[in-house]
VEXTIKOL-860787 format. One record per residue (C-alpha): residue in one letter; x, y, z; residue number from 1. Coordinates in steps of 0.05 Angstrom, whole numbers, plus 5000, padded with zeros to 4 digits. Example, Ala and Ser with C-alpha at 12.3 -4.5 7.8 and 13.67 -1.06 7.14 Angstrom:
# VEXTIKOL-860787
<"A"; <5246; 4910; 5156>; 1>,
<"S"; <5273; 4979; 5143>; 2>,
//
This chain:
# VEXTIKOL-860787
<"M"; <6404; 8792; 3681>; 1>,
<"A"; <6448; 8783; 3618>; 2>,
<"G"; <6469; 8713; 3650>; 3>,
<"G"; <6394; 8700; 3667>; 4>,
<"L"; <6367; 8701; 3599>; 5>,
<"Y"; <6429; 8660; 3574>; 6>,
<"N"; <6417; 8622; 3628>; 7>,
<"I"; <6352; 8599; 3609>; 8>,
<"G"; <6378; 8556; 3541>; 9>,
<"A"; <6401; 8493; 3593>; 10>,
<"S"; <6331; 8497; 3626>; 11>,
<"F"; <6291; 8503; 3558>; 12>,
<"G"; <6327; 8448; 3526>; 13>,
<"S"; <6314; 8404; 3591>; 14>,
<"M"; <6247; 8428; 3580>; 15>,
<"L"; <6236; 8411; 3505>; 16>,
<"A"; <6270; 8337; 3517>; 17>,
<"P"; <6218; 8294; 3558>; 18>,
<"P"; <6165; 8301; 3494>; 19>,
<"L"; <6221; 8300; 3449>; 20>,
<"V"; <6246; 8238; 3479>; 21>,
<"V"; <6181; 8205; 3494>; 22>,
<"W"; <6159; 8222; 3427>; 23>,
<"A"; <6223; 8196; 3390>; 24>,
<"V"; <6222; 8123; 3439>; 25>,
<"L"; <6149; 8116; 3411>; 26>,
<"A"; <6152; 8139; 3342>; 27>,
<"Y"; <6219; 8100; 3331>; 28>,
<"N"; <6256; 8065; 3395>; 29>,
<"W"; <6306; 8092; 3444>; 30>,
<"Q"; <6364; 8084; 3418>; 31>,
<"M"; <6333; 8146; 3367>; 32>,
<"A"; <6330; 8185; 3437>; 33>,
<"F"; <6405; 8186; 3445>; 34>,
<"V"; <6410; 8203; 3357>; 35>,
<"I"; <6373; 8264; 3360>; 36>,
<"T"; <6386; 8305; 3414>; 37>,
<"G"; <6457; 8293; 3403>; 38>,
<"T"; <6449; 8307; 3337>; 39>,
<"L"; <6422; 8374; 3372>; 40>,
<"G"; <6480; 8386; 3407>; 41>,
<"L"; <6528; 8381; 3337>; 42>,
<"V"; <6482; 8421; 3302>; 43>,
<"W"; <6490; 8485; 3359>; 44>,
<"V"; <6564; 8469; 3365>; 45>,
<"G"; <6571; 8491; 3294>; 46>,
<"L"; <6523; 8552; 3295>; 47>,
<"W"; <6570; 8577; 3351>; 48>,
<"L"; <6629; 8567; 3316>; 49>,
<"L"; <6597; 8601; 3258>; 50>,
<"I"; <6561; 8662; 3295>; 51>,
<"Y"; <6601; 8677; 3362>; 52>,
<"R"; <6660; 8727; 3360>; 53>,
<"S"; <6677; 8762; 3425>; 54>,
<"P"; <6666; 8839; 3428>; 55>,
<"D"; <6732; 8863; 3401>; 56>,
<"Q"; <6716; 8817; 3345>; 57>,
<"H"; <6646; 8824; 3323>; 58>,
<"P"; <6628; 8848; 3261>; 59>,
<"A"; <6552; 8869; 3285>; 60>,
<"L"; <6573; 8917; 3330>; 61>,
<"S"; <6598; 8994; 3320>; 62>,
<"E"; <6647; 9033; 3351>; 63>,
<"R"; <6605; 9063; 3396>; 64>,
<"E"; <6572; 8991; 3421>; 65>,
<"R"; <6644; 8960; 3427>; 66>,
<"D"; <6663; 9035; 3469>; 67>,
<"Y"; <6609; 9026; 3525>; 68>,
<"I"; <6621; 8954; 3534>; 69>,
<"E"; <6695; 8966; 3544>; 70>,
<"K"; <6685; 9031; 3584>; 71>,
<"G"; <6633; 8985; 3629>; 72>,
<"Q"; <6682; 8942; 3657>; 73>,
<"E"; <6706; 8944; 3725>; 74>,
<"A"; <6777; 8982; 3739>; 75>,
<"H"; <6794; 8927; 3782>; 76>,
<"L"; <6769; 8867; 3733>; 77>,
<"V"; <6806; 8890; 3671>; 78>,
<"D"; <6858; 8833; 3635>; 79>,
<"D"; <6913; 8847; 3671>; 80>,
<"G"; <6962; 8814; 3608>; 81>,
<"T"; <6976; 8753; 3659>; 82>,
<"Q"; <6959; 8675; 3653>; 83>,
<"P"; <6947; 8649; 3726>; 84>,
<"S"; <6953; 8580; 3726>; 85>,
<"I"; <6896; 8531; 3762>; 86>,
<"L"; <6934; 8530; 3826>; 87>,
<"Q"; <6947; 8601; 3833>; 88>,
<"L"; <6871; 8614; 3829>; 89>,
<"A"; <6855; 8559; 3874>; 90>,
<"R"; <6887; 8592; 3931>; 91>,
<"R"; <6837; 8645; 3931>; 92>,
<"R"; <6780; 8644; 3976>; 93>,
<"N"; <6740; 8676; 3930>; 94>,
<"F"; <6735; 8615; 3884>; 95>,
<"W"; <6731; 8573; 3947>; 96>,
<"G"; <6663; 8619; 3962>; 97>,
<"I"; <6638; 8609; 3885>; 98>,
<"A"; <6653; 8528; 3882>; 99>,
<"I"; <6630; 8508; 3964>; 100>,
<"P"; <6566; 8526; 3933>; 101>,
<"R"; <6562; 8504; 3878>; 102>,
<"L"; <6589; 8437; 3900>; 103>,
<"L"; <6518; 8436; 3946>; 104>,
<"A"; <6469; 8460; 3903>; 105>,
<"D"; <6483; 8437; 3828>; 106>,
<"P"; <6459; 8363; 3851>; 107>,
<"T"; <6383; 8390; 3848>; 108>,
<"W"; <6388; 8415; 3774>; 109>,
<"G"; <6419; 8338; 3761>; 110>,
<"T"; <6353; 8310; 3806>; 111>,
<"L"; <6302; 8335; 3757>; 112>,
<"Q"; <6351; 8324; 3701>; 113>,
<"F"; <6362; 8245; 3718>; 114>,
<"W"; <6315; 8219; 3774>; 115>,
<"L"; <6253; 8256; 3762>; 116>,
<"P"; <6229; 8210; 3703>; 117>,
<"L"; <6246; 8146; 3741>; 118>,
<"Y"; <6222; 8175; 3805>; 119>,
<"L"; <6150; 8187; 3775>; 120>,
<"T"; <6154; 8119; 3739>; 121>,
<"T"; <6167; 8084; 3805>; 122>,
<"V"; <6143; 8122; 3862>; 123>,
<"R"; <6083; 8161; 3837>; 124>,
<"H"; <6064; 8104; 3779>; 125>,
<"F"; <6061; 8144; 3716>; 126>,
<"E"; <6067; 8121; 3651>; 127>,
<"L"; <6107; 8146; 3588>; 128>,
<"K"; <6057; 8193; 3566>; 129>,
<"Q"; <6045; 8226; 3625>; 130>,
<"V"; <6115; 8232; 3629>; 131>,
<"A"; <6121; 8263; 3568>; 132>,
<"M"; <6053; 8308; 3604>; 133>,
<"F"; <6088; 8323; 3668>; 134>,
<"A"; <6169; 8312; 3677>; 135>,
<"W"; <6177; 8391; 3632>; 136>,
<"L"; <6146; 8427; 3688>; 137>,
<"P"; <6207; 8446; 3736>; 138>,
<"F"; <6234; 8467; 3676>; 139>,
<"L"; <6186; 8516; 3648>; 140>,
<"A"; <6183; 8541; 3728>; 141>,
<"A"; <6268; 8544; 3730>; 142>,
<"D"; <6262; 8590; 3662>; 143>,
<"L"; <6220; 8645; 3701>; 144>,
<"G"; <6276; 8636; 3749>; 145>,
<"C"; <6322; 8655; 3711>; 146>,
<"F"; <6293; 8719; 3711>; 147>,
<"C"; <6273; 8716; 3789>; 148>,
<"G"; <6352; 8715; 3816>; 149>,
<"P"; <6375; 8779; 3774>; 150>,
<"T"; <6315; 8819; 3797>; 151>,
<"I"; <6325; 8801; 3873>; 152>,
<"A"; <6391; 8827; 3868>; 153>,
<"A"; <6377; 8886; 3827>; 154>,
<"L"; <6331; 8908; 3874>; 155>,
<"L"; <6364; 8899; 3933>; 156>,
<"Q"; <6410; 8944; 3904>; 157>,
<"K"; <6363; 8997; 3880>; 158>,
<"Y"; <6317; 8994; 3941>; 159>,
<"F"; <6358; 8970; 4005>; 160>,
<"G"; <6429; 9003; 3989>; 161>,
<"F"; <6463; 8930; 3976>; 162>,
<"S"; <6526; 8922; 3940>; 163>,
<"L"; <6529; 8885; 3883>; 164>,
<"I"; <6558; 8825; 3913>; 165>,
<"N"; <6517; 8832; 3983>; 166>,
<"A"; <6458; 8827; 3925>; 167>,
<"R"; <6469; 8768; 3894>; 168>,
<"R"; <6486; 8738; 3953>; 169>,
<"G"; <6412; 8758; 3980>; 170>,
<"A"; <6385; 8726; 3915>; 171>,
<"F"; <6424; 8666; 3927>; 172>,
<"T"; <6393; 8672; 4004>; 173>,
<"A"; <6327; 8679; 3972>; 174>,
<"G"; <6332; 8618; 3924>; 175>,
<"A"; <6354; 8577; 3979>; 176>,
<"L"; <6295; 8591; 4029>; 177>,
<"M"; <6253; 8574; 3970>; 178>,
<"M"; <6280; 8511; 3961>; 179>,
<"T"; <6259; 8493; 4031>; 180>,
<"G"; <6197; 8475; 3998>; 181>,
<"V"; <6218; 8408; 3955>; 182>,
<"A"; <6236; 8382; 4027>; 183>,
<"F"; <6153; 8366; 4032>; 184>,
<"A"; <6156; 8329; 3960>; 185>,
<"G"; <6173; 8259; 3990>; 186>,
<"F"; <6122; 8268; 4043>; 187>,
<"V"; <6048; 8295; 4002>; 188>,
<"S"; <6010; 8236; 3978>; 189>,
<"N"; <5982; 8271; 3911>; 190>,
<"P"; <6021; 8265; 3857>; 191>,
<"Y"; <6001; 8327; 3829>; 192>,
<"A"; <6030; 8367; 3886>; 193>,
<"A"; <6089; 8333; 3881>; 194>,
<"I"; <6094; 8354; 3816>; 195>,
<"A"; <6083; 8424; 3841>; 196>,
<"L"; <6140; 8422; 3897>; 197>,
<"I"; <6195; 8396; 3852>; 198>,
<"S"; <6182; 8447; 3797>; 199>,
<"F"; <6189; 8494; 3849>; 200>,
<"A"; <6242; 8485; 3864>; 201>,
<"G"; <6258; 8485; 3799>; 202>,
<"F"; <6249; 8558; 3808>; 203>,
<"A"; <6284; 8560; 3865>; 204>,
<"H"; <6353; 8527; 3842>; 205>,
<"Q"; <6355; 8572; 3777>; 206>,
<"T"; <6343; 8631; 3821>; 207>,
<"L"; <6408; 8617; 3858>; 208>,
<"S"; <6447; 8586; 3813>; 209>,
<"V"; <6439; 8641; 3757>; 210>,
<"T"; <6470; 8684; 3812>; 211>,
<"V"; <6521; 8650; 3841>; 212>,
<"I"; <6545; 8634; 3766>; 213>,
<"T"; <6558; 8702; 3750>; 214>,
<"M"; <6595; 8721; 3810>; 215>,
<"S"; <6665; 8694; 3777>; 216>,
<"S"; <6658; 8755; 3735>; 217>,
<"D"; <6644; 8793; 3788>; 218>,
<"L"; <6696; 8776; 3830>; 219>,
<"F"; <6757; 8752; 3782>; 220>,
<"K"; <6797; 8794; 3722>; 221>,
<"R"; <6770; 8779; 3653>; 222>,
<"N"; <6826; 8732; 3642>; 223>,
<"E"; <6814; 8694; 3685>; 224>,
<"V"; <6738; 8684; 3694>; 225>,
<"A"; <6735; 8629; 3643>; 226>,
<"T"; <6776; 8581; 3676>; 227>,
<"V"; <6741; 8602; 3746>; 228>,
<"A"; <6677; 8593; 3717>; 229>,
<"G"; <6696; 8520; 3691>; 230>,
<"M"; <6737; 8501; 3753>; 231>,
<"A"; <6672; 8520; 3797>; 232>,
<"G"; <6631; 8481; 3746>; 233>,
<"T"; <6672; 8425; 3751>; 234>,
<"F"; <6647; 8423; 3831>; 235>,
<"G"; <6586; 8429; 3814>; 236>,
<"N"; <6580; 8365; 3761>; 237>,
<"A"; <6618; 8339; 3833>; 238>,
<"G"; <6568; 8345; 3878>; 239>,
<"L"; <6516; 8314; 3824>; 240>,
<"L"; <6571; 8253; 3816>; 241>,
<"I"; <6566; 8242; 3886>; 242>,
<"F"; <6497; 8266; 3898>; 243>,
<"S"; <6476; 8212; 3837>; 244>,
<"L"; <6508; 8154; 3858>; 245>,
<"M"; <6481; 8161; 3935>; 246>,
<"I"; <6408; 8155; 3907>; 247>,
<"G"; <6430; 8093; 3857>; 248>,
<"A"; <6455; 8063; 3925>; 249>,
<"L"; <6404; 8080; 3974>; 250>,
<"V"; <6343; 8099; 3942>; 251>,
<"S"; <6312; 8023; 3944>; 252>,
<"K"; <6323; 8024; 4015>; 253>,
<"I"; <6304; 8093; 4044>; 254>,
<"G"; <6267; 8122; 3987>; 255>,
<"Y"; <6265; 8188; 3949>; 256>,
<"S"; <6241; 8234; 4010>; 257>,
<"P"; <6307; 8240; 4047>; 258>,
<"F"; <6342; 8268; 3992>; 259>,
<"F"; <6292; 8317; 3978>; 260>,
<"V"; <6304; 8342; 4051>; 261>,
<"S"; <6380; 8346; 4029>; 262>,
<"L"; <6373; 8387; 3969>; 263>,
<"A"; <6333; 8445; 4017>; 264>,
<"A"; <6387; 8437; 4077>; 265>,
<"L"; <6449; 8434; 4020>; 266>,
<"D"; <6422; 8503; 3991>; 267>,
<"I"; <6414; 8533; 4059>; 268>,
<"L"; <6487; 8511; 4073>; 269>,
<"G"; <6498; 8544; 4009>; 270>,
<"A"; <6482; 8614; 4023>; 271>,
<"I"; <6520; 8600; 4086>; 272>,
<"V"; <6586; 8583; 4054>; 273>,
<"L"; <6580; 8643; 4005>; 274>,
<"W"; <6556; 8695; 4069>; 275>,
<"S"; <6627; 8669; 4095>; 276>,
<"V"; <6671; 8654; 4051>; 277>,
<"V"; <6662; 8715; 4001>; 278>,
<"R"; <6702; 8774; 4001>; 279>,
<"P"; <6676; 8829; 3959>; 280>,
<"P"; <6716; 8877; 3916>; 281>,
<"E"; <6707; 8926; 3974>; 282>,
<"W"; <6751; 8888; 4017>; 283>,
<"K"; <6796; 8869; 3966>; 284>,
<"N"; <6864; 8844; 3979>; 285>,
<"S"; <6919; 8804; 3948>; 286>,
<"N"; <6883; 8746; 3974>; 287>,
<"A"; <6807; 8768; 3960>; 288>,
//
């Protein structure tokens, strides 16, 4: 749930971006859209450096809170003092069990961020003000999806006896199944129905995304989590890069509809990889 809460930041920022950028363009010029959004990023960097501290250094934590955090660490995930290399981590199947689903699933987020405004203007013939009115809706739905994934995982554990890792995989699978709705976005004639399906895709994507992102802390030691999460994120962005290049090269010839279908198919494939490759801690061995 904490992962879902902090992951809202990405979708909340993306939700604010369309009206903010349109306002900057209409009030000033397109260059100011970059200046304003870039400045906000720099402000956040300053706040993060000023405020963030790890639990063992944070002045606002009481000793009781600090002890509670330390005792809550799973024994098999406690920092063992080693500094594993990227190559060592890349030899573990659990890394690929996280990285490949990220590679397959993250193109959805890039499509929402980068291609949705162009789709609305070129295919659905929206004007700039209409884009500002509707392009933020998928990200509002994504905010809700950030809580859906953790909730599904918690319910699977509490009422169906799933282990933590299987509950995560179940939540990812639920999100992947919901993503099948976006396959129809390119075929509906009503533009508002298309926006509704794309918004549901935002909800579904964050349902599955937040679960696979937090799995790095479920499967790797504390001194490995940041490296694994960063490497998996690299694969996610690689998937986005490949998908964007394909859209840019082919959309004028085949349209957007096949890409919406592929988003649904890729997430189903990601769920299959997650179930078949990842080994939960109870199956733990030297290569887990």
